[in-house]
Each structure stands twice: as structure tokens, then as C-alpha cells.
C-alpha positions in Angstrom: 0.0 0.0 0.0 1.3 3.4 -0.9 1.0 6.1 1.8 3.5 8.7 0.5 4.3 10.4 -2.7 6.3 13.0 -4.4 4.3 15.2 -6.7 6.0 17.6 -9.0 4.6 20.4 -11.3 6.7 21.5 -14.2 5.9 24.7 -16.1 7.6 24.8 -19.5 8.5 28.0 -21.2 6.4 28.4 -24.3 9.3 27.3 -26.6 10.1 24.1 -24.7 6.9 22.0 -24.2 8.0 19.3 -26.6 11.4 18.9 -24.9 9.7 18.6 -21.5 7.3 16.0 -22.8 10.3 14.0 -24.2 12.1 14.3 -21.0 9.2 12.9 -19.1 8.7 10.1 -21.6 12.4 9.1 -21.2 12.1 9.4 -17.4 9.9 6.2 -17.3 13.1 4.1 -17.8 14.7 5.8 -14.8 11.6 5.3 -12.6 11.5 1.6 -13.4 15.1 1.3 -12.2 14.3 2.8 -8.8 14.2 0.1 -6.2 11.5 1.7 -4.1 9.4 3.2 -6.9 6.0 1.3 -7.0 4.5 3.4 -9.8 5.4 6.6 -11.6 3.0 8.9 -13.3 3.6 11.8 -15.7 0.9 13.9 -17.3 0.4 17.0 -19.4 -2.2 19.3 -18.0 -2.2 22.0 -20.8 0.1 23.3 -23.5 3.0 24.2 -21.0 2.0 22.6 -17.7 3.2 19.0 -16.8 3.3 17.0 -13.7 4.6 13.8 -12.2 4.0 11.8 -9.2 6.0 9.0 -7.5 4.0 7.1 -4.9 6.0 5.0 -2.6 5.2 2.6 0.3 8.0 4.1 2.5 9.5 7.5 3.1 12.9 5.9 2.0 11.5 5.5 -1.5 10.2 9.1 -1.7 13.5 10.5 -0.3 15.7 8.3 -2.6 13.6 9.3 -5.7 13.7 13.0 -4.9 17.5 13.0 -4.1 18.5 11.1 -7.3 16.3 13.3 -9.6 17.3 16.6 -8.0 19.7 18.8 -10.0 23.2 19.2 -8.4 23.8 22.2 -6.2 
């Protein structure tokens, strides 16, 4: 049973929605490789708004997913 999740909203600049869509399509493979990822959803809300959600049965899965997908500081 999944109790936690990591939602993300992505707003693309008007010239980049196709690139964002391609990035999310390619991210499916990364999500499938995550040990604690139960499911991974990506969606397009409108012309420039996208989102994804990573439900996980444990907080470890959510933290691991967010840490591995975050840009370097």
C-alpha cells in the first residue's frame, strides 16, 4: 500500500513543451530502475504545464527518488 508520494509540477517556457514532454517520456526508464518506486505517473495538464507523481510505500522511497532526480547544487 502506498502512503506517501512526491508530486512535481513542471511549467515549461512556451518554446520548450516538446522537450519537457520528451524528458518525461524518457524518465519512465529511470523510474523503473528505482528500487522503491512502485509506480510513476507523468501527465500533461495543458500546453505548457506538466506533472509527475512518484507514490512509494515508504519514506525511504520518496527521499531516494527526490534525491536522485534533483539537480546538483
